[in-house]
ZAROSE-453115 format. One record per residue: residue number from 0; residue in one letter; x, y, z of N, C-alpha, C in turn. Coordinates in nm, 3 decimals. Atoms other than C-alpha are relative to their C-alpha. Layout:
BEGIN
ATOM,pos,code,n.c1,n.c2,n.c3,ca.c1,ca.c2,ca.c3,c.c1,c.c2,c.c3
ATOM,NUM,A,X,Y,Z,X,Y,Z,X,Y,Z
...
This chain:
BEGIN
ATOM,pos,code,n.c1,n.c2,n.c3,ca.c1,ca.c2,ca.c3,c.c1,c.c2,c.c3
ATOM,0,M,-0.090,-0.009,-0.115,1.593,2.054,-1.520,0.144,-0.024,-0.048
ATOM,1,N,-0.138,0.014,0.047,1.963,2.112,-1.583,0.081,-0.090,0.096
ATOM,2,V,-0.085,0.092,-0.076,2.252,1.900,-1.454,0.030,0.055,0.138
ATOM,3,L,-0.033,-0.060,-0.129,2.343,2.145,-1.176,-0.116,-0.013,0.098
ATOM,4,Q,0.117,0.012,-0.088,1.988,2.142,-1.039,-0.019,-0.144,0.047
ATOM,5,I,0.011,0.141,-0.039,1.980,1.761,-1.043,0.100,-0.034,0.109
ATOM,6,I,-0.105,0.028,-0.099,2.308,1.748,-0.850,-0.034,0.065,0.134
ATOM,7,L,0.030,-0.071,-0.124,2.198,2.010,-0.595,-0.119,-0.062,0.073
ATOM,8,I,0.117,0.063,-0.062,1.858,1.847,-0.535,0.041,-0.133,0.063
ATOM,9,T,-0.048,0.127,-0.055,2.030,1.510,-0.486,0.083,0.022,0.127
ATOM,10,L,-0.082,-0.031,-0.117,2.281,1.666,-0.243,-0.086,0.044,0.118
ATOM,11,I,0.089,-0.044,-0.108,2.001,1.831,-0.043,-0.068,-0.121,0.064
ATOM,12,A,0.066,0.121,-0.052,1.819,1.497,-0.012,0.098,-0.085,0.080
ATOM,13,T,-0.102,0.079,-0.071,2.142,1.321,0.090,0.035,0.065,0.133
ATOM,14,L,-0.035,-0.072,-0.122,2.233,1.590,0.344,-0.112,-0.010,0.103
ATOM,15,K,0.115,0.008,-0.093,1.882,1.578,0.494,0.003,-0.127,0.081
ATOM,16,K,0.001,0.129,-0.070,1.909,1.210,0.579,0.121,-0.014,0.092
ATOM,17,I,-0.120,0.009,-0.084,2.266,1.229,0.709,-0.015,0.088,0.124
ATOM,18,D,0.018,-0.090,-0.113,2.179,1.527,0.927,-0.104,-0.054,0.097
ATOM,19,Q,0.105,0.056,-0.085,1.863,1.358,1.054,0.052,-0.113,0.088
ATOM,20,K,-0.054,0.114,-0.073,2.054,1.045,1.158,0.122,0.036,0.086
ATOM,21,G,-0.125,-0.033,-0.066,2.360,1.232,1.282,-0.004,0.127,0.082
ATOM,22,P,-0.018,-0.120,-0.084,2.441,1.585,1.401,-0.127,0.079,0.026
ATOM,23,Q,0.126,-0.074,-0.014,2.090,1.730,1.351,0.024,0.150,0.013
ATOM,24,I,-0.029,-0.144,0.002,2.223,2.076,1.270,-0.119,0.077,-0.058
ATOM,25,F,0.110,-0.069,0.067,1.932,2.166,1.042,-0.135,-0.044,0.059
ATOM,26,L,0.134,0.030,-0.048,1.561,2.165,1.110,-0.053,-0.127,-0.067
ATOM,27,Y,0.067,0.118,0.057,1.384,1.831,1.068,-0.145,0.041,-0.029
ATOM,28,N,0.129,-0.062,0.031,1.096,2.017,0.907,-0.019,0.002,-0.150
ATOM,29,T,0.024,0.013,0.143,0.937,1.960,0.569,0.000,0.136,-0.070
ATOM,30,V,0.005,-0.133,0.062,0.877,2.331,0.502,0.141,0.054,-0.021
ATOM,31,F,-0.138,-0.048,0.011,1.245,2.410,0.567,0.069,-0.059,-0.122
ATOM,32,W,-0.064,0.065,0.114,1.369,2.154,0.314,-0.072,0.035,-0.130
ATOM,33,G,0.073,-0.044,0.118,1.094,2.260,0.075,0.049,0.135,-0.050
ATOM,34,V,-0.053,-0.132,0.038,1.227,2.617,0.080,0.137,-0.015,-0.068
ATOM,35,L,-0.131,0.022,0.062,1.581,2.493,0.004,-0.015,-0.053,-0.142
ATOM,36,A,0.023,0.054,0.133,1.454,2.288,-0.289,-0.058,0.107,-0.093
ATOM,37,G,0.057,-0.108,0.080,1.251,2.587,-0.408,0.105,0.101,-0.044
ATOM,38,L,-0.109,-0.091,0.036,1.561,2.807,-0.400,0.084,-0.057,-0.114
ATOM,39,V,-0.078,0.065,0.105,1.752,2.556,-0.613,-0.074,0.005,-0.133
ATOM,40,M,0.079,0.004,0.124,1.468,2.534,-0.863,-0.045,0.139,-0.045
ATOM,41,G,0.037,-0.136,0.038,1.413,2.911,-0.864,-0.146,0.033,0.019
ATOM,42,D,0.143,-0.024,-0.025,1.055,2.896,-0.731,-0.028,-0.028,0.147
ATOM,43,V,0.018,0.017,-0.144,1.035,2.951,-0.355,-0.148,-0.017,0.036
ATOM,44,T,0.144,0.010,-0.029,0.655,2.989,-0.364,-0.048,-0.144,-0.013
ATOM,45,T,0.036,0.141,0.017,0.609,2.638,-0.503,0.066,-0.085,0.109
ATOM,46,G,-0.068,0.072,-0.107,0.865,2.516,-0.250,-0.076,0.009,0.131
ATOM,47,L,0.078,-0.018,-0.122,0.663,2.661,0.037,-0.134,-0.073,-0.007
ATOM,48,T,0.132,0.063,0.015,0.334,2.532,-0.101,0.009,-0.151,0.014
ATOM,49,I,-0.014,0.145,-0.006,0.448,2.173,-0.153,0.057,-0.043,0.136
ATOM,50,G,-0.054,0.032,-0.132,0.655,2.177,0.168,-0.107,0.001,0.106
ATOM,51,A,0.109,-0.008,-0.098,0.352,2.287,0.369,-0.100,-0.114,-0.019
ATOM,52,T,0.092,0.111,0.028,0.135,2.023,0.196,0.052,-0.131,0.060
ATOM,53,F,-0.059,0.122,-0.057,0.373,1.742,0.291,0.013,0.009,0.152
ATOM,54,Q,-0.005,-0.018,-0.145,0.408,1.891,0.639,-0.134,-0.041,0.062
ATOM,55,L,0.133,0.038,-0.050,0.031,1.850,0.686,-0.018,-0.151,-0.007
ATOM,56,M,0.010,0.145,0.011,0.056,1.490,0.564,0.070,-0.071,0.116
ATOM,57,S,-0.082,0.066,-0.101,0.316,1.415,0.830,-0.042,0.031,0.143
ATOM,58,L,0.043,-0.033,-0.136,0.128,1.561,1.128,-0.042,-0.126,0.075
ATOM,59,G,0.034,0.117,-0.081,0.103,1.302,1.404,0.079,-0.124,-0.036
ATOM,60,V,-0.082,0.115,0.039,0.355,1.072,1.232,0.140,0.023,0.053
ATOM,61,A,-0.133,-0.014,-0.058,0.679,1.016,1.422,0.071,-0.135,-0.003
ATOM,62,A,-0.081,0.122,0.001,0.961,0.764,1.389,0.048,-0.029,0.142
ATOM,63,I,-0.033,0.029,-0.140,0.954,0.647,1.752,0.081,-0.129,0.008
ATOM,64,G,-0.083,0.119,-0.013,1.225,0.401,1.853,0.069,-0.030,-0.131
ATOM,65,G,-0.065,0.038,0.126,1.340,0.212,1.545,-0.097,-0.008,-0.115
ATOM,66,T,0.099,0.011,0.106,1.026,0.252,1.337,0.039,0.083,-0.121
ATOM,67,S,-0.024,-0.073,0.124,1.040,0.368,0.975,-0.133,0.053,-0.052
ATOM,68,V,0.122,-0.063,0.051,0.782,0.611,0.839,0.032,0.062,-0.136
ATOM,69,P,-0.025,-0.065,0.129,0.735,0.769,0.494,0.084,0.126,0.016
ATOM,70,D,-0.091,-0.115,-0.008,1.010,1.025,0.432,-0.065,0.117,-0.074
ATOM,71,Y,0.075,-0.107,0.062,0.788,1.325,0.367,0.091,0.114,-0.045
ATOM,72,Q,-0.093,-0.105,0.044,1.085,1.562,0.345,0.056,-0.031,-0.139
ATOM,73,I,-0.052,0.039,0.131,1.232,1.366,0.055,-0.111,0.009,-0.105
ATOM,74,G,0.113,-0.010,0.092,0.888,1.342,-0.104,-0.024,0.144,-0.044
ATOM,75,A,0.021,-0.141,0.031,0.854,1.720,-0.083,0.111,0.053,-0.092
ATOM,76,I,-0.113,-0.046,0.082,1.203,1.783,-0.228,-0.018,-0.044,-0.145
ATOM,77,I,0.018,0.054,0.136,1.132,1.558,-0.527,-0.122,0.063,-0.067
ATOM,78,A,0.123,-0.058,0.056,0.779,1.694,-0.574,0.025,0.142,-0.050
ATOM,79,I,-0.031,-0.137,0.042,0.912,2.050,-0.593,0.082,0.000,-0.128
ATOM,80,A,-0.085,0.007,0.119,1.180,1.956,-0.845,-0.082,-0.038,-0.123
ATOM,81,I,0.082,0.045,0.114,0.928,1.775,-1.068,-0.101,0.107,-0.038
ATOM,82,A,0.104,-0.100,0.028,0.657,2.042,-1.034,0.056,0.120,-0.075
ATOM,83,V,-0.057,-0.119,0.064,0.887,2.330,-1.130,0.060,-0.034,-0.136
ATOM,84,S,-0.069,0.033,0.126,1.087,2.151,-1.400,-0.097,-0.036,-0.112
ATOM,85,T,0.096,0.039,0.103,0.785,2.010,-1.582,-0.104,0.108,-0.028
ATOM,86,G,0.100,-0.103,0.015,0.562,2.312,-1.528,-0.143,-0.050,0.011
ATOM,87,K,0.134,0.058,-0.011,0.267,2.081,-1.453,-0.068,0.027,0.133
ATOM,88,G,0.066,-0.042,-0.122,0.201,2.226,-1.110,0.023,-0.092,0.119
ATOM,89,V,-0.018,0.068,-0.128,0.180,2.106,-0.752,-0.049,-0.144,-0.005
ATOM,90,E,0.059,0.135,0.002,-0.044,1.806,-0.822,0.092,-0.101,-0.066
ATOM,91,A,-0.089,0.091,0.070,0.200,1.652,-1.069,0.122,-0.032,0.085
ATOM,92,G,-0.115,0.022,-0.086,0.488,1.699,-0.828,-0.030,-0.094,0.114
ATOM,93,I,0.038,0.087,-0.112,0.305,1.537,-0.539,-0.022,-0.143,-0.048
ATOM,94,A,0.024,0.134,0.055,0.205,1.244,-0.762,0.131,-0.078,-0.015
ATOM,95,V,-0.130,0.066,0.011,0.577,1.170,-0.811,0.065,-0.012,0.137
ATOM,96,G,-0.067,-0.003,-0.130,0.696,1.265,-0.461,-0.051,-0.105,0.097
ATOM,97,L,0.056,0.096,-0.096,0.461,1.037,-0.268,0.052,-0.142,-0.018
ATOM,98,P,-0.057,0.135,0.015,0.575,0.706,-0.427,0.144,-0.011,0.047
ATOM,99,V,-0.139,0.002,-0.044,0.937,0.798,-0.359,0.008,0.005,0.152
ATOM,100,A,0.005,-0.004,-0.146,0.851,0.883,0.002,-0.030,-0.138,0.057
ATOM,101,M,0.030,0.136,-0.045,0.703,0.534,0.036,0.117,-0.094,-0.027
ATOM,102,L,-0.117,0.082,0.031,1.005,0.377,-0.136,0.110,0.023,0.103
ATOM,103,A,-0.103,-0.033,-0.099,1.230,0.555,0.115,-0.021,-0.078,0.130
ATOM,104,V,0.026,0.082,-0.119,1.059,0.354,0.392,0.076,-0.132,-0.010
ATOM,105,Q,-0.067,0.128,0.020,1.188,0.028,0.247,0.152,0.018,0.001
ATOM,106,L,-0.144,-0.023,0.003,1.532,0.175,0.182,0.053,0.034,0.139
ATOM,107,D,-0.043,-0.032,-0.136,1.548,0.307,0.539,0.016,-0.127,0.083
ATOM,108,V,-0.010,0.128,-0.070,1.478,-0.041,0.676,0.123,-0.076,-0.046
ATOM,109,L,-0.117,0.069,0.055,1.739,-0.189,0.442,0.129,0.065,0.050
ATOM,110,G,-0.117,-0.070,-0.050,1.987,0.078,0.549,0.029,-0.033,0.146
ATOM,111,N,-0.018,0.035,-0.141,1.928,0.000,0.918,0.058,-0.140,0.015
ATOM,112,I,-0.054,0.137,-0.005,1.996,-0.369,0.851,0.149,0.000,-0.035
ATOM,113,I,-0.140,-0.009,0.040,2.322,-0.285,0.671,0.083,0.067,0.110
ATOM,114,H,-0.070,-0.066,-0.110,2.418,-0.051,0.956,0.036,-0.100,0.109
ATOM,115,G,-0.027,0.100,-0.103,2.388,-0.343,1.196,0.123,-0.083,-0.030
ATOM,116,V,-0.119,0.078,0.040,2.649,-0.537,0.998,0.127,0.082,0.022
ATOM,117,F,-0.118,-0.085,-0.015,2.891,-0.244,0.992,0.031,0.028,0.148
ATOM,118,I,-0.022,-0.031,-0.143,2.840,-0.167,1.362,0.064,-0.118,0.072
ATOM,119,R,-0.061,0.119,-0.061,2.921,-0.525,1.462,0.148,-0.011,-0.039
ATOM,120,K,-0.139,0.003,0.042,3.237,-0.508,1.254,0.080,0.110,0.072
ATOM,121,A,-0.067,-0.110,-0.069,3.323,-0.173,1.414,0.031,-0.038,0.145
ATOM,122,Q,-0.025,0.045,-0.137,3.286,-0.324,1.761,0.117,-0.098,0.005
ATOM,123,Q,-0.111,0.096,0.007,3.518,-0.605,1.662,0.133,0.072,-0.019
ATOM,124,Y,-0.123,-0.074,0.026,3.777,-0.361,1.524,0.041,0.083,0.122
ATOM,125,A,-0.032,-0.077,-0.119,3.752,-0.149,1.840,0.068,-0.088,0.106
ATOM,126,K,-0.062,0.092,-0.096,3.832,-0.451,2.058,0.142,-0.037,-0.042
ATOM,127,E,-0.132,0.034,0.051,4.126,-0.531,1.833,0.090,0.123,-0.018
ATOM,128,Q,-0.072,-0.127,0.011,4.230,-0.161,1.836,0.048,0.027,-0.143
ATOM,129,K,-0.027,-0.031,0.141,4.224,-0.144,1.456,-0.080,0.125,-0.036
ATOM,130,W,0.079,-0.122,0.007,4.119,0.219,1.447,-0.025,0.046,-0.143
ATOM,131,S,0.024,-0.038,0.139,4.158,0.273,1.073,-0.121,-0.076,-0.056
ATOM,132,S,0.115,0.080,0.044,3.915,-0.012,1.002,-0.126,0.044,0.072
ATOM,133,F,0.114,-0.050,-0.076,3.689,0.118,1.279,-0.057,0.126,-0.064
ATOM,134,N,0.045,-0.124,0.064,3.673,0.462,1.117,-0.062,-0.026,-0.136
ATOM,135,L,0.057,0.035,0.130,3.606,0.301,0.780,-0.145,-0.046,0.014
ATOM,136,M,0.137,0.046,-0.023,3.295,0.128,0.919,-0.092,0.119,0.028
ATOM,137,Y,0.078,-0.120,-0.031,3.177,0.464,1.052,-0.032,0.078,-0.128
ATOM,138,I,0.020,-0.072,0.127,3.225,0.628,0.710,-0.098,-0.075,-0.089
ATOM,139,L,0.093,0.079,0.082,3.044,0.341,0.536,-0.143,0.016,0.047
ATOM,140,C,0.135,-0.022,-0.053,2.746,0.389,0.767,-0.056,0.133,-0.049
ATOM,141,I,0.043,-0.131,0.048,2.731,0.757,0.666,-0.037,-0.008,-0.149
ATOM,142,V,0.025,0.015,0.144,2.751,0.663,0.297,-0.133,-0.072,-0.025
ATOM,143,V,0.124,0.075,0.015,2.471,0.407,0.330,-0.120,0.087,0.036
ATOM,144,T,0.109,-0.089,-0.042,2.256,0.661,0.516,-0.034,0.099,-0.110
ATOM,145,G,0.025,-0.095,0.107,2.298,0.915,0.240,-0.061,-0.063,-0.124
ATOM,146,L,0.052,0.067,0.119,2.227,0.663,-0.035,-0.147,-0.036,0.013
ATOM,147,T,0.140,0.038,-0.017,1.890,0.565,0.118,-0.095,0.107,-0.051
ATOM,148,T,0.084,-0.107,0.055,1.756,0.904,0.010,0.060,0.062,-0.126
ATOM,149,G,-0.063,-0.061,0.116,2.014,1.035,-0.237,-0.024,-0.076,-0.128
ATOM,150,L,0.018,0.082,0.120,1.979,0.742,-0.477,-0.141,0.011,-0.057
ATOM,151,P,0.134,-0.013,0.058,1.597,0.744,-0.512,-0.031,0.141,-0.047
ATOM,152,T,0.022,-0.138,0.043,1.601,1.124,-0.535,0.063,0.025,-0.136
ATOM,153,F,-0.068,-0.017,0.130,1.854,1.119,-0.819,-0.078,-0.069,-0.110
ATOM,154,L,0.074,0.074,0.102,1.659,0.852,-1.006,-0.131,0.070,-0.034
ATOM,155,A,0.130,-0.064,0.024,1.332,1.042,-0.961,0.014,0.129,-0.079
ATOM,156,V,-0.013,-0.129,0.068,1.456,1.385,-1.070,0.067,-0.014,-0.135
ATOM,157,A,-0.070,0.017,0.127,1.676,1.250,-1.348,-0.083,-0.075,-0.104
ATOM,158,F,0.073,0.086,0.094,1.439,0.992,-1.499,-0.151,0.005,0.018
ATOM,159,G,0.144,-0.017,-0.015,1.095,1.078,-1.359,-0.067,-0.113,0.073
ATOM,160,D,0.080,0.093,-0.080,0.816,0.882,-1.195,-0.009,-0.138,-0.062
ATOM,161,V,0.014,0.131,0.066,0.813,0.602,-1.454,0.102,-0.098,0.056
ATOM,162,L,-0.106,0.087,-0.051,1.145,0.461,-1.334,-0.027,-0.040,0.145
ATOM,163,V,0.026,0.029,-0.141,1.051,0.489,-0.965,-0.111,-0.104,0.013
ATOM,164,T,0.111,0.096,-0.005,0.721,0.309,-1.022,0.043,-0.137,-0.048
ATOM,165,T,-0.050,0.127,0.052,0.897,0.040,-1.226,0.083,-0.074,0.104
ATOM,166,I,-0.083,0.062,-0.104,1.149,-0.021,-0.946,-0.086,-0.059,0.110
ATOM,167,I,0.088,0.049,-0.106,0.873,-0.055,-0.688,-0.072,-0.127,-0.043
ATOM,168,N,0.074,0.117,0.049,0.676,-0.299,-0.905,0.092,-0.119,-0.026
ATOM,169,A,-0.094,0.108,0.030,0.990,-0.500,-0.989,0.054,-0.070,0.123
ATOM,170,M,-0.050,0.063,-0.123,1.074,-0.575,-0.626,-0.074,-0.132,0.023
ATOM,171,P,0.067,0.128,-0.026,1.006,-0.946,-0.556,-0.075,0.002,0.132
ATOM,172,V,0.085,0.004,-0.120,0.743,-1.032,-0.296,0.080,-0.037,0.123
ATOM,173,W,-0.077,0.043,-0.117,0.993,-1.211,-0.070,0.087,0.112,0.054
ATOM,174,F,-0.086,-0.110,-0.043,1.213,-0.900,-0.063,-0.081,0.105,0.076
ATOM,175,T,0.083,-0.101,-0.065,0.936,-0.653,0.020,-0.061,-0.054,0.129
ATOM,176,S,0.055,0.060,-0.122,0.785,-0.898,0.272,0.105,-0.002,0.111
ATOM,177,G,-0.107,0.002,-0.099,1.122,-0.933,0.445,0.025,0.138,0.057
ATOM,178,L,-0.019,-0.136,-0.049,1.165,-0.557,0.465,-0.116,0.044,0.088
ATOM,179,S,0.117,-0.034,-0.081,0.810,-0.519,0.596,0.009,-0.064,0.138
ATOM,180,L,-0.015,0.069,-0.128,0.878,-0.779,0.866,0.106,0.069,0.086
ATOM,181,A,-0.105,-0.070,-0.075,1.200,-0.605,0.965,-0.050,0.135,0.049
ATOM,182,G,0.055,-0.129,-0.040,1.014,-0.274,0.971,-0.095,-0.011,0.117
ATOM,183,K,0.090,0.019,-0.114,0.763,-0.421,1.218,0.077,-0.039,0.126
ATOM,184,I,-0.079,0.042,-0.116,1.031,-0.572,1.442,0.076,0.117,0.061
ATOM,185,L,-0.082,-0.110,-0.049,1.245,-0.259,1.467,-0.074,0.093,0.096
ATOM,186,P,0.069,-0.084,-0.098,0.975,-0.045,1.635,-0.014,-0.068,0.136
ATOM,187,V,0.013,0.072,-0.127,0.924,-0.317,1.899,0.130,0.008,0.078
ATOM,188,V,-0.131,-0.009,-0.066,1.296,-0.319,1.972,0.023,0.142,0.052
ATOM,189,G,-0.017,-0.139,-0.042,1.299,0.060,1.984,-0.080,0.034,0.125
ATOM,190,F,0.082,-0.026,-0.118,1.010,0.076,2.229,0.054,-0.074,0.122
ATOM,191,A,-0.058,0.076,-0.112,1.172,-0.195,2.443,0.119,0.074,0.060
ATOM,192,V,-0.116,-0.075,-0.048,1.491,0.011,2.464,-0.044,0.124,0.076
ATOM,193,L,0.049,-0.121,-0.067,1.299,0.327,2.552,-0.060,-0.032,0.137
ATOM,194,L,0.066,0.036,-0.126,1.090,0.155,2.821,0.101,-0.050,0.103
ATOM,195,R,-0.102,0.051,-0.093,1.405,-0.002,2.967,0.059,0.113,0.084
ATOM,196,Y,-0.065,-0.111,-0.070,1.541,0.340,3.064,-0.098,0.105,0.051
ATOM,197,M,0.100,-0.094,-0.050,1.215,0.518,3.142,-0.056,-0.049,0.133
ATOM,198,P,0.056,0.040,-0.131,1.059,0.520,3.493,-0.141,-0.058,-0.015
ATOM,199,V,0.131,0.059,0.031,0.777,0.288,3.382,-0.072,-0.044,0.127
ATOM,200,K,0.063,0.053,-0.121,0.716,0.130,3.723,-0.067,0.110,0.081
ATOM,201,Q,0.058,-0.110,-0.077,0.653,0.467,3.883,-0.117,0.066,-0.071
ATOM,202,N,0.105,-0.068,0.078,0.421,0.580,3.601,-0.074,-0.100,-0.088
ATOM,203,I,0.064,0.105,0.080,0.261,0.255,3.482,-0.141,0.037,-0.041
ATOM,204,E,0.139,-0.036,0.032,-0.086,0.411,3.491,-0.008,0.080,-0.130
ATOM,205,Y,0.002,-0.079,0.123,0.003,0.656,3.212,0.028,-0.087,-0.122
ATOM,206,L,-0.027,0.093,0.109,0.143,0.378,2.998,-0.125,-0.079,-0.037
ATOM,207,L,0.123,0.076,0.025,-0.180,0.179,3.038,-0.107,0.087,-0.066
ATOM,208,I,0.098,-0.091,0.061,-0.394,0.483,2.954,0.030,0.020,-0.148
ATOM,209,G,-0.038,-0.018,0.140,-0.198,0.545,2.634,-0.024,-0.126,-0.082
ATOM,210,F,0.022,0.125,0.072,-0.218,0.176,2.540,-0.148,-0.020,-0.032
ATOM,211,V,0.145,0.015,0.023,-0.598,0.170,2.580,-0.046,0.094,-0.110
ATOM,212,F,0.038,-0.097,0.103,-0.637,0.487,2.372,0.041,-0.048,-0.139
ATOM,213,S,-0.053,0.038,0.131,-0.421,0.351,2.091,-0.053,-0.134,-0.049
ATOM,214,A,0.033,0.136,0.043,-0.509,-0.021,2.088,-0.149,-0.026,-0.008
ATOM,215,Y,0.142,0.033,-0.007,-0.878,-0.023,2.180,-0.091,0.110,-0.052
ATOM,216,L,0.085,-0.112,0.044,-1.014,0.324,2.100,0.044,0.057,-0.134
ATOM,217,N,-0.051,-0.043,0.132,-0.806,0.374,1.781,0.021,0.151,-0.008
ATOM,218,V,-0.030,-0.142,-0.002,-0.710,0.727,1.884,0.132,0.022,-0.076
ATOM,219,P,-0.126,-0.024,0.073,-0.445,0.869,1.643,0.112,0.040,0.094
ATOM,220,V,-0.117,-0.031,-0.081,-0.093,0.931,1.766,-0.006,0.143,0.053
ATOM,221,L,0.008,-0.139,-0.044,-0.153,1.307,1.780,-0.097,0.015,0.117
ATOM,222,G,0.096,-0.006,-0.110,-0.459,1.255,2.002,0.058,-0.054,0.129
ATOM,223,V,-0.064,0.058,-0.119,-0.266,1.030,2.241,0.104,0.096,0.055
ATOM,224,A,-0.103,-0.095,-0.044,0.015,1.287,2.251,-0.063,0.119,0.073
ATOM,225,I,0.067,-0.112,-0.066,-0.230,1.565,2.342,-0.047,-0.040,0.139
ATOM,226,V,0.042,0.049,-0.131,-0.378,1.356,2.624,0.120,-0.014,0.093
ATOM,227,G,-0.121,0.014,-0.081,-0.026,1.272,2.746,0.054,0.134,0.045
ATOM,228,A,-0.048,-0.133,-0.036,0.073,1.640,2.738,-0.088,0.061,0.109
ATOM,229,A,0.092,-0.053,-0.102,-0.239,1.732,2.939,0.026,-0.064,0.136
ATOM,230,L,-0.028,0.069,-0.127,-0.165,1.467,3.202,0.135,0.044,0.058
ATOM,231,A,-0.132,-0.045,-0.046,0.201,1.574,3.219,-0.008,0.141,0.059
ATOM,232,F,0.015,-0.137,-0.050,0.098,1.939,3.265,-0.071,0.000,0.136
ATOM,233,K,0.070,0.010,-0.129,-0.143,1.842,3.544,0.094,-0.051,0.109
ATOM,234,L,-0.095,0.053,-0.096,0.127,1.638,3.716,0.101,0.107,0.040
ATOM,235,Y,-0.094,-0.109,-0.026,0.365,1.933,3.686,-0.061,0.102,0.096
ATOM,236,K,0.065,-0.098,-0.087,0.113,2.171,3.846,-0.020,-0.055,0.140
ATOM,237,D,0.020,0.062,-0.131,0.034,1.926,4.127,0.130,-0.004,0.079
ATOM,238,E,-0.128,0.006,-0.068,0.403,1.881,4.207,0.046,0.139,0.044
ATOM,239,N,-0.034,-0.138,-0.038,0.460,2.258,4.205,-0.082,0.046,0.119
ATOM,240,K,0.086,-0.037,-0.111,0.163,2.304,4.436,0.047,-0.064,0.129
ATOM,241,S,-0.050,0.070,-0.118,0.302,2.044,4.676,0.129,0.066,0.051
ATOM,242,L,-0.124,-0.066,-0.040,0.641,2.216,4.675,-0.028,0.135,0.067
ATOM,243,V,0.034,-0.131,-0.059,0.482,2.556,4.745,-0.058,-0.018,0.139
ATOM,244,L,0.060,0.026,-0.131,0.272,2.415,5.030,0.107,-0.046,0.100
ATOM,245,G,-0.107,0.048,-0.087,0.577,2.236,5.171,0.091,0.113,0.045
ATOM,246,A,-0.085,-0.114,-0.034,0.784,2.555,5.156,-0.072,0.093,0.097
ATOM,247,A,0.077,-0.085,-0.091,0.504,2.754,5.320,-0.006,-0.059,0.139
ATOM,248,G,0.002,0.067,-0.131,0.479,2.496,5.597,0.133,0.012,0.072
ATOM,249,A,-0.132,-0.012,-0.061,0.853,2.509,5.654,0.023,0.141,0.053
ATOM,250,V,-0.014,-0.138,-0.044,0.844,2.890,5.676,-0.081,0.025,0.126
ATOM,251,G,0.086,-0.014,-0.117,0.555,2.872,5.922,0.061,-0.060,0.125
ATOM,252,Q,-0.065,0.065,-0.113,0.741,2.630,6.146,0.121,0.083,0.048
ATOM,253,G,-0.114,-0.082,-0.038,1.050,2.853,6.138,-0.041,0.123,0.076
ATOM,254,E,0.050,-0.116,-0.071,0.849,3.156,6.244,-0.048,-0.036,0.139
ATOM,255,Q,0.046,0.044,-0.130,0.693,2.954,6.527,0.117,-0.019,0.095
ATOM,256,Y,-0.118,0.020,-0.083,1.038,2.858,6.656,0.061,0.133,0.041
ATOM,257,D,-0.056,-0.133,-0.032,1.152,3.221,6.640,-0.081,0.068,0.111
ATOM,258,D,0.084,-0.061,-0.103,0.854,3.333,6.850,0.027,-0.060,0.136
ATOM,259,E,-0.028,0.067,-0.128,0.937,3.074,7.114,0.135,0.047,0.055
């Protein structure tokens, strides 16, 4: 892998994370980013194959609220770069991409913690009307977001899986435990925020049904989502039927008044 390819792959990984957290101009789709990585490496077929493989891994996995999940897009980008550059095929690429995708979980949690510090400072600067310092906090948040994926991607494509595995094993237990704890707290906060603004009281029965499926029946997220979609579709049809019947009744009453 030449220097230009290393730089482009790193930039793609950095752009993916910034776009995901910010403007969302591009598709948040593993196959899409796999094709881009394949174009850079000169092998679109491998890009599609590995991108589709990681896409299947991520089915039913969603970062709801503030939760952090394995970054399968970054894993796919790195896997494609390794697979094409080494010539060892898809399996070798995935073997390197998966550990980095797991490492990105910890870095995402760490990035969210750092963002909290910058955001508090930004709020302080906004109250004091120090707009230059406020904008600086905003830029630093973007930089941190990009580094959470750009840095591990650069290390993986430049130095290979040995370095990534060494970094993971070198992390002290207290550090990884702290990140794991923060990763468990953030989803709770995220769900609390979502429920605060959702009409939960009017639809408490659906919340309870989903909770039973997930907590007691161990139904995967995709299964719960399918059940929720079916219930939502039924509710939609029932409401449409009520509106049609109500409109028909109103028309009937109007015709009765005209006859009188």
